[in-house]
Backbone of each chain as ProteinMPNN parsed JSONL, in Angstrom:
{"seq_chain_A": "MLPMTDLARTPEPPYYAVIFTAIHNVSPGDRYAETAARILALAAEQPGFLGVDMANEGIDITVSYWADEASIAAWKRNAEHAVAQHEGKARWYDTYEIRIARVERAYGFTRS", "coords_chain_A": {"N_chain_A": [[70.778, 78.013, -174.431], [73.747, 79.616, -173.468], [75.583, 82.118, -175.232], [78.779, 81.209, -176.551], [82.018, 82.248, -175.469], [84.616, 81.773, -175.959], [87.061, 79.963, -177.871], [87.266, 76.48, -178.817], [89.98, 74.507, -177.666], [92.227, 72.53, -179.148], [94.176, 69.499, -179.716], [97.206, 68.864, -181.665], [96.479, 68.024, -185.087], [96.281, 64.661, -186.487], [92.73, 64.572, -185.773], [89.238, 64.142, -185.07], [86.295, 65.787, -186.356], [82.92, 66.479, -185.677], [80.507, 67.822, -187.494], [77.701, 69.448, -186.927], [74.846, 70.688, -188.263], [71.849, 72.55, -188.205], [68.345, 73.342, -188.432], [66.232, 74.547, -186.147], [63.067, 74.361, -184.491], [61.344, 75.52, -182.236], [58.944, 75.351, -179.713], [57.403, 77.453, -177.207], [57.906, 76.375, -173.88], [58.911, 73.969, -174.577], [61.416, 71.572, -173.806], [63.824, 72.135, -174.958], [66.153, 73.847, -174.647], [67.191, 73.142, -172.132], [67.639, 70.424, -172.512], [69.538, 70.484, -174.578], [71.672, 71.74, -173.259], [72.196, 69.837, -171.287], [72.95, 67.621, -172.828], [75.232, 68.583, -174.024], [76.896, 68.902, -171.789], [77.085, 66.261, -171.048], [78.339, 65.126, -173.276], [80.849, 66.258, -172.993], [81.917, 64.742, -170.998], [82.621, 62.365, -172.127], [84.776, 59.644, -173.184], [87.497, 60.515, -175.242], [86.476, 62.942, -176.076], [87.266, 66.167, -177.213], [86.64, 68.867, -177.394], [84.406, 71.666, -178.12], [82.723, 73.814, -180.406], [80.205, 76.213, -180.758], [77.454, 77.926, -182.283], [74.484, 79.744, -182.638], [72.373, 81.094, -184.721], [70.001, 82.054, -186.721], [70.684, 79.567, -188.314], [71.657, 76.566, -186.531], [74.896, 75.719, -185.492], [77.0, 73.244, -184.414], [80.145, 72.216, -183.686], [81.858, 69.496, -182.741], [84.781, 68.046, -181.316], [86.864, 65.208, -181.559], [88.826, 62.429, -180.429], [89.016, 60.146, -182.005], [87.34, 57.968, -184.397], [86.047, 55.886, -183.08], [85.363, 56.921, -180.6], [83.43, 58.762, -181.354], [81.457, 57.08, -182.393], [80.763, 55.661, -180.094], [79.688, 57.683, -178.524], [77.484, 58.395, -180.079], [75.888, 56.203, -179.587], [75.338, 56.398, -176.892], [73.047, 56.161, -174.213], [71.394, 58.236, -173.098], [71.894, 60.253, -174.865], [70.852, 59.109, -177.144], [68.113, 59.165, -176.612], [67.702, 61.928, -176.67], [68.353, 62.42, -179.351], [66.212, 61.181, -180.569], [64.076, 62.764, -179.632], [64.813, 65.129, -180.833], [64.377, 64.617, -183.55], [61.654, 64.055, -183.466], [60.476, 66.382, -182.53], [61.991, 68.88, -182.465], [63.743, 69.552, -184.574], [63.64, 70.804, -187.828], [65.24, 70.212, -189.92], [68.38, 68.591, -190.226], [71.938, 68.126, -190.557], [74.65, 65.929, -190.38], [78.06, 65.732, -190.348], [80.896, 63.763, -190.508], [84.221, 64.251, -190.064], [87.702, 64.143, -190.813], [90.136, 65.896, -189.268], [92.799, 67.354, -190.777], [94.699, 69.362, -190.975], [95.531, 72.282, -189.113], [95.463, 75.695, -188.119], [96.078, 78.815, -186.499], [95.38, 82.086, -185.128], [96.177, 84.494, -182.749], [95.698, 87.565, -181.283], [98.416, 89.429, -180.125]], "CA_chain_A": [[72.237, 77.949, -174.376], [74.424, 80.903, -173.471], [76.608, 82.222, -176.278], [80.153, 80.902, -176.163], [82.891, 83.421, -175.522], [85.992, 81.363, -176.247], [87.136, 78.885, -178.86], [87.793, 75.181, -178.385], [91.433, 74.319, -177.786], [92.369, 71.129, -179.556], [95.572, 69.101, -179.916], [97.66, 68.81, -183.056], [95.849, 66.995, -185.904], [94.881, 64.415, -186.836], [91.649, 64.2, -184.866], [87.983, 64.158, -185.829], [85.276, 66.809, -186.089], [81.539, 66.205, -186.055], [79.895, 69.101, -187.861], [76.243, 69.32, -186.826], [74.137, 71.908, -188.656], [70.422, 72.27, -188.045], [67.346, 74.395, -188.262], [65.306, 74.056, -185.136], [61.742, 74.938, -184.522], [61.052, 75.207, -180.84], [57.781, 76.028, -179.145], [57.554, 77.786, -175.795], [57.596, 75.26, -172.998], [59.736, 72.816, -174.945], [62.614, 71.398, -172.99], [64.961, 72.11, -175.879], [67.389, 74.483, -174.148], [67.778, 72.363, -171.04], [68.153, 69.163, -173.07], [70.773, 70.787, -175.308], [72.73, 71.997, -172.273], [72.506, 68.567, -170.636], [73.658, 66.763, -173.784], [76.569, 69.157, -174.179], [77.674, 68.551, -170.586], [77.321, 64.814, -171.101], [79.357, 64.895, -174.321], [82.163, 66.672, -172.474], [82.401, 63.697, -170.087], [82.853, 61.101, -172.84], [86.148, 59.363, -173.613], [87.837, 60.975, -176.581], [85.966, 64.3, -176.349], [88.362, 67.133, -177.202], [86.165, 70.246, -177.298], [83.234, 71.981, -178.931], [82.417, 75.2, -180.776], [78.821, 76.28, -181.203], [76.813, 79.229, -182.474], [73.102, 79.546, -183.067], [71.852, 82.381, -185.206], [69.436, 81.621, -187.996], [70.885, 78.123, -188.218], [72.503, 76.097, -185.431], [76.095, 74.967, -185.844], [77.809, 72.726, -183.319], [81.262, 71.392, -184.138], [82.538, 68.849, -181.62], [86.067, 67.481, -181.722], [87.006, 63.899, -180.936], [90.137, 61.822, -180.647], [88.978, 59.113, -183.05], [85.986, 57.611, -184.816], [85.421, 55.002, -182.088], [84.753, 57.788, -179.583], [82.217, 59.33, -181.958], [80.459, 56.004, -182.482], [80.294, 55.359, -178.733], [78.836, 58.809, -178.107], [76.209, 58.286, -180.79], [75.097, 55.12, -178.968], [75.041, 56.711, -175.487], [71.594, 56.001, -174.052], [70.709, 59.513, -172.9], [72.037, 60.955, -176.134], [69.92, 58.497, -178.098], [66.782, 59.71, -176.314], [67.678, 63.306, -177.176], [68.308, 62.345, -180.815], [64.833, 60.846, -180.916], [63.264, 63.965, -179.403], [65.184, 66.114, -181.847], [63.671, 64.301, -184.8], [60.212, 64.064, -183.27], [59.896, 67.66, -182.118], [62.706, 70.153, -182.476], [64.501, 69.896, -185.774], [63.027, 70.695, -189.149], [66.224, 69.525, -190.75], [69.755, 68.68, -189.759], [72.949, 67.376, -191.291], [75.797, 65.569, -189.557], [79.21, 65.357, -191.167], [82.042, 63.269, -189.743], [85.368, 64.694, -190.86], [89.03, 63.965, -190.224], [90.892, 67.152, -189.326], [94.137, 67.011, -191.252], [95.593, 70.486, -190.705], [94.89, 73.369, -188.373], [96.344, 76.79, -187.738], [95.271, 79.869, -185.914], [95.936, 83.414, -184.887], [95.678, 85.183, -181.565], [96.307, 88.88, -181.159], [99.355, 89.422, -178.995]], "C_chain_A": [[72.799, 79.361, -174.365], [75.409, 80.954, -174.628], [77.986, 81.872, -175.726], [80.998, 82.162, -176.29], [84.349, 83.04, -175.741], [85.946, 80.19, -177.225], [87.65, 77.601, -178.225], [89.31, 75.156, -178.577], [91.665, 72.836, -178.02], [93.839, 70.791, -179.777], [95.965, 69.191, -181.392], [96.854, 67.759, -183.825], [96.808, 65.821, -186.11], [93.975, 64.132, -185.633], [90.371, 64.334, -185.691], [87.079, 65.309, -185.402], [83.919, 66.255, -186.511], [80.864, 67.557, -186.26], [78.38, 68.885, -187.905], [75.635, 70.662, -187.198], [72.644, 71.597, -188.639], [69.599, 73.535, -188.112], [66.334, 73.863, -187.271], [64.071, 74.943, -185.061], [61.142, 74.612, -183.17], [59.864, 76.015, -180.372], [58.067, 76.388, -177.692], [57.167, 76.584, -174.933], [58.338, 73.997, -173.373], [60.948, 72.744, -174.037], [63.874, 71.421, -173.858], [66.243, 72.642, -175.235], [68.018, 73.649, -173.038], [68.31, 71.024, -171.54], [69.472, 69.407, -173.796], [71.928, 71.016, -174.339], [73.167, 70.699, -171.598], [73.338, 67.686, -171.556], [75.083, 67.279, -174.009], [77.452, 68.791, -172.987], [78.027, 67.069, -170.59], [78.392, 64.476, -172.14], [80.753, 65.171, -173.767], [82.761, 65.652, -171.519], [82.84, 62.427, -170.815], [84.337, 60.902, -173.145], [86.369, 59.87, -175.04], [87.306, 62.348, -176.935], [87.109, 65.295, -176.228], [87.889, 68.581, -177.04], [84.975, 70.465, -178.2], [83.203, 73.481, -179.227], [80.962, 75.222, -181.217], [78.348, 77.725, -181.332], [75.438, 78.958, -183.066], [72.542, 80.899, -183.454], [71.304, 82.109, -186.593], [69.507, 80.098, -188.045], [71.722, 77.814, -186.969], [73.729, 75.416, -186.018], [76.774, 74.531, -184.545], [78.897, 71.865, -183.936], [81.919, 70.815, -182.891], [83.762, 68.121, -182.153], [86.335, 66.238, -180.888], [88.336, 63.272, -181.322], [90.136, 60.857, -181.83], [87.527, 58.745, -183.361], [85.28, 56.706, -183.802], [84.741, 55.819, -180.998], [83.448, 58.379, -180.097], [81.107, 58.283, -182.005], [79.893, 55.67, -181.105], [79.349, 56.456, -178.239], [77.475, 58.751, -178.808], [75.297, 57.249, -180.125], [74.734, 55.383, -177.509], [73.527, 56.793, -175.275], [70.865, 57.337, -173.927], [70.78, 60.361, -174.181], [71.046, 60.41, -177.166], [68.491, 58.992, -177.878], [66.661, 61.125, -176.875], [67.632, 63.33, -178.702], [66.878, 62.071, -181.281], [63.92, 62.06, -180.739], [63.551, 65.026, -180.455], [64.434, 65.879, -183.143], [62.158, 64.44, -184.634], [59.667, 65.481, -183.119], [60.662, 68.897, -182.54], [63.3, 70.532, -183.824], [63.658, 69.746, -187.031], [63.964, 69.942, -190.084], [67.576, 69.611, -190.057], [70.653, 67.86, -190.657], [74.119, 67.135, -190.349], [76.902, 65.097, -190.489], [80.342, 64.921, -190.245], [83.282, 63.482, -190.604], [86.661, 64.497, -190.088], [89.799, 65.27, -190.384], [92.335, 66.825, -189.652], [95.154, 68.101, -190.957], [94.822, 71.53, -189.929], [95.92, 74.438, -188.089], [95.475, 77.936, -187.253], [96.051, 81.143, -185.734], [95.341, 83.91, -183.58], [96.435, 86.492, -181.442], [97.212, 88.895, -179.939], [99.2, 90.715, -178.201]], "O_chain_A": [[72.381, 80.207, -175.155], [76.01, 79.935, -174.971], [78.314, 82.196, -174.585], [80.721, 83.029, -177.118], [85.225, 83.905, -175.71], [84.922, 79.524, -177.378], [88.373, 77.63, -177.229], [89.839, 75.718, -179.536], [91.333, 72.0, -177.179], [94.657, 71.683, -180.0], [95.153, 69.547, -182.247], [96.566, 66.697, -183.273], [98.016, 65.971, -185.928], [94.389, 63.544, -184.634], [90.432, 64.613, -186.888], [87.095, 65.744, -184.25], [83.789, 65.64, -187.569], [80.679, 68.327, -185.317], [77.857, 68.227, -188.804], [75.88, 71.664, -186.526], [72.229, 70.502, -189.018], [70.088, 74.64, -187.881], [65.664, 72.86, -187.519], [64.054, 76.091, -185.504], [60.516, 73.569, -182.983], [59.786, 77.22, -180.608], [58.862, 75.728, -177.022], [56.211, 75.871, -175.236], [58.395, 73.051, -172.586], [61.437, 73.768, -173.561], [64.876, 70.79, -173.52], [67.283, 71.984, -175.266], [69.235, 73.47, -173.005], [69.328, 70.541, -171.044], [70.417, 68.63, -173.651], [73.039, 70.54, -174.573], [74.356, 70.482, -171.364], [74.315, 67.075, -171.123], [76.019, 66.495, -174.164], [78.613, 68.417, -173.156], [79.122, 66.675, -170.189], [79.252, 63.631, -171.895], [81.703, 64.433, -174.027], [83.962, 65.678, -171.251], [83.373, 61.511, -170.19], [85.071, 61.871, -173.34], [85.533, 59.674, -175.922], [87.646, 62.88, -177.992], [87.847, 65.271, -175.243], [88.659, 69.433, -176.596], [84.576, 69.576, -178.953], [83.605, 74.302, -178.402], [80.528, 74.348, -181.967], [78.78, 78.613, -180.597], [75.262, 78.059, -183.888], [72.273, 81.742, -182.598], [72.071, 81.949, -187.543], [68.5, 79.42, -187.84], [72.4, 78.687, -186.428], [73.608, 74.619, -186.948], [77.081, 75.358, -183.687], [78.605, 70.892, -184.632], [82.472, 71.554, -182.077], [83.778, 67.646, -183.288], [86.076, 66.207, -179.685], [88.892, 63.544, -182.386], [91.119, 60.757, -182.564], [86.606, 59.167, -182.662], [84.057, 56.751, -183.678], [83.665, 55.454, -180.525], [82.473, 58.484, -179.353], [79.954, 58.576, -181.691], [78.695, 55.426, -180.962], [78.33, 56.172, -177.609], [76.442, 59.027, -178.197], [74.076, 57.409, -180.109], [73.907, 54.668, -176.944], [72.815, 57.417, -176.062], [69.839, 57.549, -174.572], [69.843, 61.083, -174.52], [70.479, 61.163, -177.958], [67.749, 59.211, -178.835], [65.647, 61.478, -177.478], [66.946, 64.169, -179.287], [66.403, 62.652, -182.256], [63.088, 62.346, -181.601], [62.649, 65.73, -180.909], [63.92, 66.813, -183.758], [61.465, 64.888, -185.547], [58.54, 65.762, -183.525], [60.045, 69.885, -182.939], [63.352, 71.712, -184.172], [63.046, 68.705, -187.269], [63.535, 69.147, -190.92], [67.875, 70.595, -189.381], [70.192, 67.012, -191.42], [74.528, 68.03, -189.61], [76.713, 64.193, -191.304], [80.699, 65.637, -189.31], [83.382, 62.966, -191.717], [86.708, 64.664, -188.869], [90.081, 65.699, -191.503], [93.011, 66.114, -188.908], [96.327, 67.816, -190.717], [93.604, 71.649, -190.068], [97.092, 74.147, -187.85], [94.286, 78.01, -187.562], [97.211, 81.261, -186.129], [94.144, 83.762, -183.336], [97.664, 86.519, -181.492], [96.833, 88.438, -178.861], [99.896, 90.916, -177.207]]}, "seq_chain_B": "MLPMTDLARTPEPPYYAVIFTAIHNVSPGDRYAETAARILALAAEQPGFLGVDMANEGIDITVSYWADEASIAAWKRNAEHAVAQHEGKARWYDTYEIRIARVERAYGFTRS", "coords_chain_B": {"N_chain_B": [[76.118, 90.631, -191.776], [73.397, 88.757, -192.885], [71.354, 86.493, -190.994], [71.556, 83.019, -191.811], [69.121, 80.933, -193.388], [68.83, 78.448, -194.331], [70.284, 75.204, -194.859], [73.538, 74.225, -196.079], [73.792, 72.385, -199.091], [75.294, 69.531, -199.964], [77.387, 67.308, -201.939], [77.68, 63.685, -202.067], [80.044, 62.407, -199.688], [83.525, 61.533, -200.362], [84.544, 64.873, -199.489], [85.831, 68.163, -198.782], [85.975, 70.102, -195.742], [86.28, 73.363, -194.5], [86.734, 74.558, -191.44], [86.099, 77.377, -189.861], [86.584, 79.181, -187.034], [86.028, 81.906, -184.854], [86.672, 84.826, -182.844], [85.465, 87.938, -183.022], [86.059, 91.455, -183.038], [84.757, 94.215, -183.403], [84.708, 97.55, -184.369], [82.467, 100.391, -184.487], [81.827, 101.634, -187.719], [83.797, 100.179, -188.9], [84.626, 98.244, -191.76], [83.777, 95.653, -191.616], [81.39, 94.002, -191.916], [80.598, 94.404, -194.591], [82.882, 93.593, -195.932], [83.022, 90.899, -195.143], [80.678, 89.909, -196.327], [81.282, 90.354, -199.021], [83.532, 88.688, -199.352], [82.413, 86.213, -198.884], [80.65, 86.028, -201.065], [82.513, 86.022, -203.099], [83.94, 83.68, -202.542], [81.999, 81.809, -203.195], [82.093, 81.832, -205.902], [84.327, 80.443, -206.614], [86.304, 77.827, -208.158], [85.466, 74.513, -207.28], [84.097, 75.141, -204.959], [81.561, 74.174, -202.721], [79.583, 74.831, -200.906], [78.28, 76.57, -197.974], [78.0, 76.962, -194.44], [76.992, 79.125, -191.883], [77.127, 80.794, -188.7], [76.77, 83.268, -186.264], [77.216, 84.085, -183.13], [78.043, 85.096, -180.158], [80.562, 83.452, -180.577], [82.014, 83.317, -183.882], [81.185, 81.06, -186.454], [82.107, 79.631, -189.416], [81.593, 77.276, -191.795], [82.907, 76.081, -194.627], [82.543, 74.258, -197.665], [84.295, 72.13, -199.844], [85.497, 70.826, -202.949], [88.016, 69.63, -203.071], [91.408, 69.576, -201.763], [93.072, 71.163, -203.303], [91.42, 73.151, -204.32], [90.847, 74.547, -201.999], [93.38, 75.504, -201.316], [93.884, 77.173, -203.495], [91.897, 79.099, -203.135], [92.707, 80.212, -200.711], [94.908, 81.633, -201.587], [93.83, 83.532, -203.25], [93.749, 86.866, -204.409], [92.097, 89.027, -203.497], [90.943, 87.853, -201.311], [93.215, 87.423, -199.778], [93.892, 90.025, -199.025], [91.73, 90.577, -197.357], [92.167, 88.654, -195.385], [94.47, 89.709, -194.245], [93.486, 92.151, -193.229], [91.726, 91.1, -191.382], [93.433, 89.984, -189.46], [94.812, 92.272, -188.714], [92.884, 93.969, -187.699], [90.223, 92.954, -187.032], [89.893, 90.405, -185.822], [90.217, 88.901, -182.685], [91.017, 86.373, -182.123], [91.417, 83.408, -184.026], [90.697, 80.188, -185.496], [91.547, 77.803, -187.911], [90.519, 74.931, -189.436], [91.26, 72.275, -191.534], [89.508, 69.756, -192.964], [88.703, 66.419, -193.875], [85.745, 65.337, -195.098], [84.216, 62.425, -194.316], [81.947, 60.898, -193.878], [78.42, 61.437, -194.057], [75.171, 62.321, -192.969], [71.652, 62.947, -192.756], [68.576, 64.539, -191.74], [65.293, 65.353, -192.558], [62.277, 66.823, -191.831], [59.307, 65.336, -192.828]], "CA_chain_B": [[75.669, 89.419, -192.457], [72.07, 88.299, -192.485], [71.328, 85.086, -190.595], [71.177, 82.036, -192.825], [67.857, 80.285, -193.082], [68.816, 77.096, -194.886], [71.575, 74.52, -194.714], [74.264, 73.895, -197.302], [73.501, 71.086, -199.707], [76.591, 69.065, -200.45], [77.328, 65.994, -202.58], [78.149, 62.558, -201.25], [81.459, 62.411, -199.366], [84.371, 62.5, -199.661], [84.863, 66.247, -199.899], [86.552, 68.822, -197.692], [85.361, 71.194, -194.989], [87.15, 74.307, -193.8], [86.015, 74.998, -190.241], [86.675, 78.646, -189.404], [85.966, 79.68, -185.804], [86.697, 83.175, -184.543], [86.064, 85.847, -181.998], [85.792, 89.206, -183.647], [86.045, 92.62, -182.166], [84.555, 95.166, -184.483], [84.329, 98.894, -183.954], [81.555, 101.068, -185.402], [82.517, 102.245, -188.852], [84.622, 99.18, -189.57], [84.017, 97.664, -192.951], [83.776, 94.207, -191.419], [80.22, 93.297, -192.46], [80.606, 94.42, -196.052], [83.994, 92.749, -196.396], [82.638, 89.494, -194.946], [79.683, 89.574, -197.36], [81.985, 90.321, -200.306], [84.405, 87.513, -199.395], [81.526, 85.057, -199.02], [80.181, 85.986, -202.463], [83.673, 85.674, -203.919], [84.204, 82.25, -202.309], [80.987, 81.023, -203.9], [82.436, 81.814, -207.338], [85.603, 79.756, -206.847], [86.247, 76.411, -208.55], [85.492, 73.55, -206.182], [83.232, 75.547, -203.839], [80.361, 73.335, -202.671], [78.538, 75.395, -200.053], [78.757, 77.159, -196.721], [77.093, 77.158, -193.308], [77.593, 80.061, -190.937], [76.332, 81.351, -187.61], [77.588, 84.197, -185.485], [76.51, 84.386, -181.884], [79.142, 84.865, -179.22], [81.668, 83.206, -181.502], [81.668, 83.139, -185.305], [81.556, 79.79, -187.084], [81.82, 79.485, -190.841], [82.083, 76.023, -192.357], [82.753, 76.053, -196.089], [82.728, 72.907, -198.197], [85.113, 72.231, -201.063], [85.655, 69.551, -203.646], [89.321, 69.013, -202.83], [92.361, 70.454, -201.087], [93.635, 72.131, -204.253], [90.481, 74.278, -204.372], [91.033, 75.311, -200.755], [94.669, 76.202, -201.408], [93.738, 78.26, -204.469], [91.078, 80.144, -202.503], [93.533, 80.906, -199.715], [95.845, 82.518, -202.296], [93.091, 84.554, -204.006], [94.315, 88.165, -204.021], [91.173, 89.826, -202.685], [90.814, 87.125, -200.048], [94.445, 87.649, -199.012], [93.771, 91.356, -198.413], [90.777, 90.459, -196.246], [92.859, 87.915, -194.31], [95.375, 90.65, -193.594], [92.657, 93.065, -192.432], [91.182, 90.334, -190.255], [94.454, 89.895, -188.41], [95.229, 93.604, -188.258], [91.83, 94.794, -187.082], [88.91, 92.446, -186.636], [89.834, 89.166, -185.051], [91.07, 88.695, -181.514], [91.58, 85.031, -182.263], [90.672, 82.498, -184.898], [91.291, 78.879, -185.761], [91.112, 77.248, -189.184], [90.767, 73.487, -189.504], [90.959, 71.673, -192.83], [89.067, 68.408, -192.607], [88.162, 65.603, -194.954], [84.444, 64.785, -194.707], [84.235, 61.013, -194.688], [80.578, 60.387, -193.852], [77.423, 62.461, -193.773], [73.783, 61.867, -193.038], [70.797, 64.017, -192.299], [67.155, 64.317, -191.447], [64.394, 66.463, -192.874], [60.895, 66.495, -191.47], [58.512, 65.128, -194.05]], "C_chain_B": [[74.262, 89.084, -191.965], [72.154, 86.862, -192.0], [70.929, 84.189, -191.756], [69.878, 81.371, -192.41], [67.758, 78.9, -193.707], [70.22, 76.506, -194.762], [72.213, 74.314, -196.083], [73.85, 72.518, -197.8], [74.776, 70.636, -200.403], [76.445, 67.681, -201.066], [77.721, 64.896, -201.603], [79.63, 62.736, -200.906], [82.206, 61.393, -200.254], [84.419, 63.862, -200.329], [85.531, 66.895, -198.691], [85.714, 69.908, -197.031], [86.465, 72.06, -194.413], [86.324, 74.893, -192.656], [86.733, 76.233, -189.71], [85.905, 79.083, -188.167], [86.732, 80.92, -185.378], [85.935, 83.947, -183.485], [86.457, 87.178, -182.598], [85.438, 90.372, -182.732], [85.982, 93.811, -183.108], [84.091, 96.498, -183.924], [83.325, 99.469, -184.948], [82.358, 101.719, -186.528], [83.47, 101.296, -189.549], [83.877, 98.629, -190.773], [83.897, 96.146, -192.834], [82.619, 93.516, -192.152], [80.251, 93.278, -193.987], [81.75, 93.585, -196.616], [83.627, 91.268, -196.262], [81.639, 89.054, -196.017], [80.352, 89.444, -198.732], [82.835, 89.05, -200.429], [83.571, 86.24, -199.544], [81.03, 84.916, -200.458], [81.312, 85.553, -203.393], [84.011, 84.181, -203.768], [83.262, 81.392, -203.146], [81.245, 80.937, -205.398], [83.654, 80.956, -207.649], [85.387, 78.322, -207.335], [86.316, 75.517, -207.314], [84.659, 73.931, -204.985], [81.943, 74.733, -203.866], [79.236, 73.945, -201.84], [79.132, 75.943, -198.788], [77.631, 77.164, -195.698], [77.755, 78.157, -192.375], [76.6, 80.526, -189.894], [77.273, 82.181, -186.748], [76.793, 84.58, -184.251], [77.501, 84.079, -180.765], [80.413, 84.641, -180.023], [81.121, 83.139, -182.936], [82.059, 81.735, -185.725], [81.157, 79.866, -188.556], [82.42, 78.166, -191.287], [81.833, 76.081, -193.859], [83.171, 74.678, -196.589], [83.345, 73.021, -199.58], [85.33, 70.849, -201.651], [86.96, 68.852, -203.294], [90.257, 70.039, -202.192], [92.94, 71.503, -202.032], [92.724, 73.364, -204.359], [90.65, 75.171, -203.145], [92.322, 76.128, -200.824], [94.581, 77.375, -202.382], [92.936, 79.418, -203.872], [91.889, 80.921, -201.464], [94.445, 81.936, -200.388], [95.153, 83.617, -203.112], [93.456, 85.956, -203.498], [93.377, 88.964, -203.117], [90.957, 89.184, -201.312], [92.039, 87.377, -199.169], [94.426, 89.017, -198.333], [92.84, 91.291, -197.205], [91.395, 89.688, -195.081], [93.767, 88.854, -193.522], [94.589, 91.628, -192.708], [92.09, 92.365, -191.206], [92.173, 90.264, -189.109], [94.789, 91.271, -187.849], [94.151, 94.261, -187.405], [90.691, 94.038, -186.427], [88.927, 91.266, -185.681], [90.769, 89.199, -183.857], [91.754, 87.346, -181.607], [90.757, 84.263, -183.287], [91.422, 81.193, -185.044], [90.701, 78.381, -187.077], [91.506, 75.779, -189.202], [90.359, 72.977, -190.885], [90.699, 70.192, -192.585], [88.463, 67.712, -193.817], [86.861, 64.966, -194.473], [84.363, 63.358, -195.233], [82.842, 60.414, -194.758], [79.648, 61.546, -193.565], [76.045, 61.833, -193.837], [72.917, 62.962, -192.422], [69.368, 63.566, -192.085], [66.407, 65.546, -191.928], [62.984, 66.006, -192.584], [60.06, 66.386, -192.752], [57.133, 65.793, -193.888]], "O_chain_B": [[73.986, 89.126, -190.766], [72.942, 86.081, -192.533], [70.083, 84.545, -192.576], [69.575, 81.263, -191.222], [66.715, 78.252, -193.622], [71.203, 77.225, -194.584], [71.528, 74.239, -197.103], [73.593, 71.608, -197.012], [75.264, 71.295, -201.321], [75.497, 66.958, -200.759], [78.053, 65.166, -200.448], [80.401, 63.178, -201.758], [81.584, 60.499, -200.828], [84.346, 63.987, -201.551], [85.767, 66.229, -197.684], [84.868, 70.541, -197.662], [87.463, 71.553, -193.9], [85.354, 75.619, -192.872], [87.838, 76.141, -189.176], [84.702, 79.331, -188.242], [87.953, 80.979, -185.526], [84.739, 83.751, -183.265], [87.64, 87.511, -182.675], [84.637, 90.264, -181.804], [87.003, 94.34, -183.548], [83.181, 96.552, -183.097], [83.322, 99.086, -186.118], [83.43, 102.28, -186.302], [83.909, 101.568, -190.667], [82.648, 98.562, -190.786], [83.914, 95.439, -193.841], [82.831, 92.569, -192.91], [79.962, 92.253, -194.604], [81.603, 92.946, -197.657], [83.892, 90.478, -197.167], [81.746, 87.95, -196.552], [80.03, 88.543, -199.506], [82.855, 88.413, -201.482], [83.969, 85.305, -200.24], [80.995, 83.812, -201.001], [81.093, 84.813, -204.352], [84.327, 83.507, -204.748], [83.667, 80.385, -203.729], [80.689, 80.079, -206.084], [83.986, 80.756, -208.817], [84.403, 77.68, -206.967], [87.127, 75.743, -206.417], [84.515, 73.126, -204.065], [81.304, 74.614, -204.911], [78.067, 73.617, -202.043], [80.331, 75.81, -198.54], [76.463, 77.347, -196.04], [78.95, 78.052, -192.102], [75.402, 80.64, -190.153], [78.431, 81.818, -186.54], [75.81, 85.316, -184.335], [77.76, 82.913, -180.467], [81.247, 85.539, -180.135], [79.927, 82.932, -183.156], [83.147, 81.267, -185.39], [80.002, 80.135, -188.884], [83.628, 77.961, -191.168], [80.686, 76.125, -194.306], [84.038, 74.024, -196.01], [82.975, 73.882, -200.379], [85.343, 69.843, -200.941], [87.01, 67.624, -203.226], [89.929, 71.222, -202.097], [93.263, 72.612, -201.605], [93.211, 74.489, -204.474], [90.601, 76.397, -203.245], [92.348, 77.297, -200.44], [95.138, 78.443, -202.127], [93.268, 80.584, -204.087], [91.766, 82.141, -201.357], [94.719, 82.991, -199.816], [95.814, 84.529, -203.609], [93.468, 86.196, -202.291], [93.801, 89.51, -202.099], [90.809, 89.869, -200.3], [91.912, 87.526, -197.954], [94.889, 89.157, -197.201], [93.124, 91.876, -196.16], [91.171, 90.032, -193.92], [93.824, 88.8, -192.294], [94.984, 91.897, -191.573], [91.986, 92.955, -190.131], [91.819, 90.457, -187.946], [95.022, 91.418, -186.649], [94.462, 95.023, -186.49], [90.229, 94.442, -185.36], [88.055, 91.151, -184.821], [91.958, 89.486, -183.991], [92.914, 87.191, -181.224], [89.546, 84.452, -183.394], [92.615, 81.101, -184.756], [89.503, 78.52, -187.324], [92.67, 75.429, -189.008], [89.244, 73.224, -191.342], [91.553, 69.472, -192.067], [87.808, 68.328, -194.658], [86.869, 64.15, -193.551], [84.433, 63.119, -196.438], [82.573, 59.539, -195.58], [80.03, 62.518, -192.913], [75.783, 60.939, -194.641], [73.402, 63.797, -191.659], [69.017, 62.395, -192.23], [66.862, 66.67, -191.715], [62.55, 64.944, -193.031], [60.118, 67.247, -193.63], [56.309, 65.737, -194.801]]}, "name": "protein", "num_of_chains": 2, "seq": "MLPMTDLARTPEPPYYAVIFTAIHNVSPGDRYAETAARILALAAEQPGFLGVDMANEGIDITVSYWADEASIAAWKRNAEHAVAQHEGKARWYDTYEIRIARVERAYGFTRSMLPMTDLARTPEPPYYAVIFTAIHNVSPGDRYAETAARILALAAEQPGFLGVDMANEGIDITVSYWADEASIAAWKRNAEHAVAQHEGKARWYDTYEIRIARVERAYGFTRS"}
């Protein structure tokens, strides 16, 4: 995955965030990077997807933003995503944690 | 900041997450790294602090976990933290976004 260079732009709260944190353990020749890129592109096509922020350094953090919990549940059940989840547990991740959170407030700053 | 090598361990939901995403722009000689390390250590001493996950690669992501909104509000008002917030806007961050979210569900996986 290439490093991101911009932040997700999301609507006014409330909306939902899925906070995925992980430690991965990838061997050369693994299809991890291409699978991760494919799954990210697929997520972006789903109903209710609002954006994503990710950084991978030491640990992996991916925060995806969604319109509602139904969109998150549908994405979890997506067939291609389910295959990747299985591969993640079987091969790539030593440990991960997924937190589903309701974003209640948000504010930001951009240098003018 | 040194890369993290383990994930935050948090109690059963509900609790709160503060999702901080940023793009920083640091010049040599800036006190960014030492200030960030100091603020992280200070956060960990605050009432209601539960843990933190962070990764910096392209963009910065810091997700801190808190027992309740009152703890988050008190931390925002902490005097030393307020000085760092001011420096962040004046010097280090091109843009950032802060989302306060209520963690409703969480689940994980650890290779046995």
